[in-house]
N, C-alpha and C positions, 0 to 999 in steps of 0.2 A: 610122502605122497599120501593125501587123504584117501580114505576108503569110502565107498558109497554105502551109506546106511539108509534104512528105510526112513521116510519122512513121516512124522506124526501127522494126524489129521489137521492140526492147527497150522501146518505148513502148506496146506492146500493153496494153490494159486487161484484166487477167485476172479482174476482178470483175463486169464487165458494167455498170458505172456509166455510163449514157449521158450524164449531165451532164458527166462528166470528158472524154469524147470531144468534146463540144460546146465545152467551155472550152478544150481544147487547140487548137482552131481559132482562138480569140481570141488566145492567147499561147503559141505553140509552145515558146518558150524556157523558160517557166515549167513547162509540161507536161513537158518533157525533164528539168528539175531534179527535179520531183516523182517522175518515173519512176525516176530514179537513187536517190532516197531510198527509194522503195518496194522497189527491187531489193536495196538494202543492208540493209533492215530485215526484210523477209519474203520476198524473192524468191529467195533461194538458201540452200542448206544451209550450216550453220556449226556452232557448238557445239550449237545446237538445230536440229532438222529443220524443214523448211518446215511440216509438219503441226503440230508443236507451236507454232510461231510463230502459225499461223492460229488455233489454239485460244485462245491468249492474246488475240489481237485480237478474237475473238468475245466473250470475256468482257468486255472493255472496252466494246465496242459494245453488248452486252446491258445493261450497267450504265448506259449513256447512253440506252437506250430506242430504239436504231436497228435495228429488226427487219429492214429491207431489207439493211442492212450485215451483220447477223449471218447471214442466209441466204446472202449472196454469199460470205462467208468460210467458211461451212460447206461450200458447194459446192467451194471450192478445197481445203479440208482433205480432203474426200472424194477429190479428184483425187490427193492425196498419201497416200492410204491410210487416212484416218480412217473409223472405223465409226460407225454410229448410236449405239452404246453409248458410244463415246469422246466424241462430240459432246454427248450428254446428260450425261455426267459432268462435262464442262467447264462446261456451263450450271449444273449443281448447285453446282460450286465457285464460279462467279461470283455465285451467289445469296447467298453468305455476306457478301462486302463490298458487293455491289450491291443486295441486298434482293429483295423479291418482284417488283418490276418487272423486274429482270434475269432472274429465273426465268421470268416470264410471256412476256417478249419472246423469250427463247431457246427455250422450249417451242413457241411459235407458229411460229417459224422452222423448227424441227425438224419439226414437224407438216406445214408447207407442203412441205418437201423430200420427206417420206415420201409425201404425196399426189401429188407430181409424179413419183414413181417413182424417186427418187434412190438407193434402197436395194433390194437383192435381197429377195424375200420370205423371211421367216424362219419357222421352226416355233415354235409357242407355247412359252413357257417352262414348265418343270416346275412343278407346284404347290408352294407354299411349305410348309415343314415342318408348320406348324399346320393346313394344309388336307389333309394326307395322312391316309388312313384309318388308324385305330388299332385297327380290329376285328381279332379273332383270325383268322388265315387258316384256310381250311377244311382239315380233316385230309387228309393225303396218302393216295392210294390205296395199298392193300397192294402189296408187291412181287410181281411175277409169279411163278407157281409154277415151280420148277426144271424144266427140260426133261428129257425122258427119252430123248434121242437115243442111239441105239446100243443100247438095251435092248429086249428083247422084252416085249410087254405080257403081264402075267400074268393068268390067268383064275381 
């Protein structure tokens, strides 16, 4: 029966999956091996940034219908600089191979993060070109009359 040993710092669970922490107590050696694979795959910069790797993982998880995993990886992508717009674009890209389910799962996860305050408040987007007014602008006021500085008023 395996004994519980303290986990090194690199075994930290960056996604908040409580079941993984629980399972690590059952088999610390396996947890250490998983941690190393995670570190090598998404845990450090390489040719792809951690942010980009997290966006890829999000798309895969959304395609599999795993909303809790999508939200967890969105949070980590945000830690590495992802914006709400980048997360949404990644979900839209995942919807092509993953279908409507991937899109719905991703949008729900993104909405959950927004409701949790994960993003700074933003100003409303400008209206779309089709919504802009096409009315003729009001005529401009006539230019001011030239000043008569330095001349005496004539009577």
